[in-house]
C-alpha positions as a Markdown table, in Angstrom:
| # | Residue | x | y | z |
|---|---|---|---|---|
| 1 | Unk | 39.4 | -33.1 | -43.7 |
| 2 | Unk | 41.2 | -30.1 | -45.2 |
| 3 | Unk | 40.4 | -26.5 | -44.5 |
| 4 | Unk | 39.8 | -25.3 | -48.0 |
| 5 | Unk | 38.9 | -21.6 | -48.3 |
| 6 | Unk | 38.9 | -18.9 | -50.9 |
| 7 | Unk | 40.6 | -15.6 | -50.5 |
| 8 | Unk | 38.5 | -12.6 | -51.5 |
| 9 | Unk | 40.9 | -11.9 | -54.4 |
| 10 | Unk | 40.6 | -15.5 | -55.6 |
| 11 | Unk | 36.9 | -15.4 | -55.4 |
| 12 | Unk | 36.9 | -12.2 | -57.4 |
| 13 | Unk | 39.0 | -13.8 | -60.1 |
| 14 | Unk | 36.8 | -16.8 | -60.3 |
| 15 | Unk | 33.7 | -14.6 | -60.6 |
| 16 | Unk | 35.3 | -12.6 | -63.5 |
| 17 | Unk | 36.2 | -15.9 | -65.2 |
| 18 | Unk | 32.7 | -17.2 | -64.8 |
| 19 | Unk | 31.2 | -14.0 | -66.2 |
| 20 | Unk | 33.5 | -14.0 | -69.2 |
| 21 | Unk | 32.9 | -17.7 | -69.9 |
| 22 | Unk | 29.2 | -17.2 | -69.6 |
| 23 | Unk | 29.3 | -14.3 | -72.0 |
| 24 | Unk | 31.3 | -16.4 | -74.5 |
| 25 | Unk | 28.8 | -19.3 | -74.1 |
| 26 | Unk | 26.0 | -16.9 | -74.9 |
| 27 | Unk | 27.7 | -15.5 | -78.0 |
| 28 | Unk | 28.6 | -19.0 | -79.3 |
| 29 | Unk | 25.0 | -20.2 | -78.6 |
| 30 | Unk | 23.4 | -17.2 | -80.4 |
| 31 | Unk | 25.7 | -17.7 | -83.4 |
| 32 | Unk | 24.9 | -21.4 | -83.4 |
| 33 | Unk | 28.6 | -22.1 | -83.2 |
| 34 | Unk | 30.4 | -25.4 | -82.5 |
| 35 | Unk | 28.9 | -27.6 | -79.8 |
| 36 | Unk | 32.4 | -28.3 | -78.4 |
| 37 | Unk | 32.8 | -24.6 | -77.6 |
| 38 | Unk | 29.4 | -24.5 | -75.9 |
| 39 | Unk | 30.5 | -27.4 | -73.6 |
| 40 | Unk | 33.9 | -25.9 | -72.8 |
| 41 | Unk | 32.6 | -22.4 | -71.9 |
| 42 | Unk | 29.6 | -23.9 | -70.1 |
| 43 | Unk | 31.7 | -26.2 | -68.0 |
| 44 | Unk | 34.2 | -23.4 | -67.1 |
| 45 | Unk | 31.4 | -21.1 | -66.0 |
| 46 | Unk | 29.7 | -23.9 | -64.0 |
| 47 | Unk | 32.9 | -25.0 | -62.3 |
| 48 | Unk | 33.7 | -21.4 | -61.2 |
| 49 | Unk | 30.1 | -20.7 | -60.0 |
| 50 | Unk | 29.9 | -24.0 | -58.1 |
| 51 | Unk | 33.3 | -23.4 | -56.5 |
| 52 | Unk | 32.1 | -19.9 | -55.4 |
| 53 | Unk | 28.9 | -21.4 | -54.1 |
| 54 | Unk | 30.4 | -24.3 | -52.1 |
| 55 | Unk | 33.8 | -23.2 | -50.9 |
| 56 | Unk | 33.7 | -20.7 | -48.0 |
| 57 | Unk | 35.6 | -17.4 | -48.1 |
| 58 | Unk | 38.5 | -16.8 | -45.8 |
| 59 | Unk | 37.6 | -14.5 | -43.0 |
| 60 | Unk | 39.7 | -11.3 | -42.7 |
């Protein structure tokens, strides 16, 4: 099994990407925009948050 960990900087980048994707998801949803954009932004946010939740951080 591989030792997969996230650095604190990598985790911060993933968190910012998840926040921005979630914000874009919400704006497209409120504007009743294209469903494809909802799926894209929703999957990006979900992937980032699941990665943050299940991949441990590297100890300093």
